[in-house]
C-alpha positions as CSV (number, residue, x, y, z in Angstrom):
1,X,-7.7,-22.8,11.3
2,X,-6.5,-25.9,9.4
3,X,-3.2,-26.0,7.4
4,X,-5.3,-25.8,4.2
5,X,-7.2,-22.8,5.4
6,X,-3.9,-21.0,6.3
7,X,-2.3,-21.9,3.0
8,X,-5.4,-20.6,1.1
9,X,-5.9,-17.5,3.2
10,X,-6.2,-14.2,1.3
11,X,-4.6,-11.4,3.3
12,X,-6.2,-7.9,3.2
13,X,-3.8,-5.0,3.0
14,X,-4.5,-1.3,3.3
15,X,-1.9,1.2,2.1
16,X,-2.5,4.7,3.6
17,X,-1.2,8.1,2.5
18,X,-2.6,11.5,3.0
19,X,-3.9,12.3,-0.5
20,X,-4.3,8.7,-1.9
21,X,-3.3,9.9,-5.3
22,X,0.1,8.4,-6.0
23,X,2.1,6.2,-3.5
24,X,-0.7,4.3,-1.8
25,X,-2.5,3.8,-5.2
26,X,0.8,2.4,-6.7
27,X,1.1,0.0,-3.7
28,X,-2.5,-1.1,-4.1
29,X,-2.1,-1.9,-7.7
30,X,1.3,-3.5,-7.5
31,X,0.4,-5.8,-4.6
32,X,-2.8,-6.8,-6.3
33,X,-0.8,-7.8,-9.4
34,X,2.2,-9.4,-7.7
35,X,0.2,-11.0,-4.9
36,X,-1.4,-13.3,-7.4
37,X,-4.7,-13.7,-5.4
38,X,-3.0,-14.3,-2.1
39,X,-3.3,-10.7,-1.2
40,X,-6.1,-8.2,-1.7
41,X,-4.8,-4.7,-1.5
42,X,-6.7,-1.5,-0.9
43,X,-5.6,2.1,-0.5
44,X,-6.9,5.2,1.2
45,X,-6.1,8.7,2.4
46,X,-6.6,10.7,5.5
47,X,-7.4,13.7,3.2
48,X,-8.0,12.1,-0.2
49,X,-7.7,14.2,-3.3
50,X,-10.4,14.5,-5.9
51,X,-8.7,12.1,-8.2
52,X,-5.7,9.9,-8.7
53,X,-2.8,11.9,-10.0
54,X,-2.6,11.5,-13.9
55,X,1.1,10.6,-13.8
56,X,0.3,7.8,-11.4
57,X,-2.2,6.4,-13.9
58,X,0.2,7.0,-16.8
59,X,3.1,5.2,-15.2
60,X,1.0,2.2,-14.0
61,X,-0.6,1.8,-17.4
62,X,2.9,1.9,-19.1
63,X,3.9,-0.9,-16.7
64,X,0.9,-2.9,-17.9
65,X,-0.9,-2.8,-14.5
66,X,-4.7,-2.8,-14.4
67,X,-5.8,0.8,-13.6
68,X,-9.6,0.3,-14.1
69,X,-11.7,1.7,-11.4
70,X,-8.9,3.4,-9.4
71,X,-10.1,6.3,-7.3
72,X,-8.9,8.3,-4.3
73,X,-10.7,7.1,-1.2
74,X,-11.0,8.1,2.4
75,X,-9.7,5.8,5.1
76,X,-13.0,6.1,6.8
77,X,-14.4,3.7,4.2
78,X,-12.3,1.0,5.7
79,X,-13.1,1.8,9.4
80,X,-16.8,1.3,8.9
81,X,-18.9,-1.7,9.7
82,X,-19.0,-4.1,6.8
83,X,-15.6,-3.0,5.5
84,X,-13.0,-5.8,4.8
85,X,-11.1,-6.8,7.9
86,X,-7.5,-5.8,7.3
87,X,-4.6,-8.1,8.1
88,X,-1.9,-5.5,7.4
89,X,-1.9,-1.7,7.3
90,X,1.0,0.3,5.9
91,X,1.5,4.0,5.9
92,X,3.5,5.1,2.9
93,X,4.0,8.7,3.7
94,X,5.5,10.4,6.7
95,X,2.5,12.8,7.2
96,X,0.0,9.9,7.4
97,X,2.2,8.0,9.8
98,X,2.0,10.9,12.2
99,X,-1.8,11.3,12.1
100,X,-4.2,9.7,14.4
101,X,-5.7,6.8,12.5
102,X,-9.1,5.2,12.9
103,X,-9.3,2.2,15.1
104,X,-9.0,-0.8,12.8
105,X,-11.0,-3.9,13.8
106,X,-9.1,-7.2,14.2
107,X,-5.8,-5.6,15.3
108,X,-4.0,-5.7,11.9
109,X,-0.2,-5.7,11.8
110,X,1.0,-2.2,10.9
111,X,4.2,-0.7,9.7
112,X,5.5,2.5,8.2
113,X,7.0,2.3,4.7
114,X,7.8,5.9,3.9
115,X,8.5,7.0,0.3
116,X,9.3,10.5,-1.0
117,X,6.2,12.1,-2.5
118,X,6.4,12.3,-6.3
119,X,3.4,14.7,-6.4
120,X,5.5,17.2,-4.5
121,X,8.2,17.3,-7.2
122,X,8.1,20.4,-9.4
123,X,9.9,21.1,-12.6
124,X,9.6,19.7,-16.1
125,X,7.7,16.6,-17.0
126,X,10.9,14.5,-17.2
127,X,11.9,15.4,-13.6
128,X,8.3,14.6,-12.4
129,X,8.2,11.3,-14.2
130,X,11.6,10.4,-12.8
131,X,10.1,10.9,-9.2
132,X,7.1,8.8,-10.0
133,X,9.2,6.1,-11.5
134,X,11.5,6.1,-8.5
135,X,8.6,5.8,-6.1
136,X,7.1,2.9,-8.1
137,X,10.4,1.1,-8.2
138,X,10.9,1.4,-4.4
139,X,7.3,0.4,-3.6
140,X,7.6,-2.7,-5.9
141,X,10.8,-3.7,-4.2
142,X,9.3,-3.6,-0.7
143,X,6.2,-5.5,-1.9
144,X,8.5,-8.2,-3.3
145,X,10.2,-8.5,0.1
146,X,6.8,-8.7,1.7
147,X,5.8,-11.5,-0.7
148,X,9.0,-13.4,0.1
149,X,8.1,-13.7,3.8
150,X,6.7,-17.0,5.1
151,X,3.7,-15.1,6.6
152,X,1.8,-18.2,7.6
153,X,4.8,-19.6,9.5
154,X,6.0,-16.5,11.4
155,X,4.6,-15.4,14.8
156,X,2.9,-12.0,15.0
157,X,5.7,-10.1,16.7
158,X,8.4,-11.5,14.4
159,X,6.3,-10.6,11.4
160,X,5.8,-7.1,12.7
161,X,9.5,-6.7,13.1
162,X,10.2,-8.0,9.6
163,X,7.7,-5.6,8.1
164,X,9.2,-2.7,9.9
165,X,12.7,-3.7,8.7
166,X,11.4,-3.7,5.1
167,X,10.1,-0.2,5.7
168,X,13.7,1.0,6.4
169,X,15.1,-0.4,3.1
170,X,15.7,2.3,0.5
């Protein structure tokens, strides 16, 4: 690969959660926005819900992110022939991190970036919205750290270590 090819490479990233209705969807949308064409983010779940959580959509829309076409998807869509080859795979919930994942072609770099599940928060609307906002803020912070890495200049093992470090940041 030439220097120009490396510089112009678009990295495919898959964010995985169990339900694919909140955290992984947020990560997909935020990275697609902040990645400015250098990253193409996707999200999926091991047991996807019927729909994206309404509060996820509400919060992302209020932050002026593009929410058109968002849907909960199974991770099996990304393990099939013809699916985009992933460069990175991040689990964003502890339950998905413990599950046996499909075999991903191309040996993508993986890391666990756990976030508290805002969908699990009960109580009034204000309390729930605070949980969604907190998750969105934490996800955006870690994505900004990802974007600050000189990905095309770091060896595979060092990059893996850096991504795991980012996963431990609150």
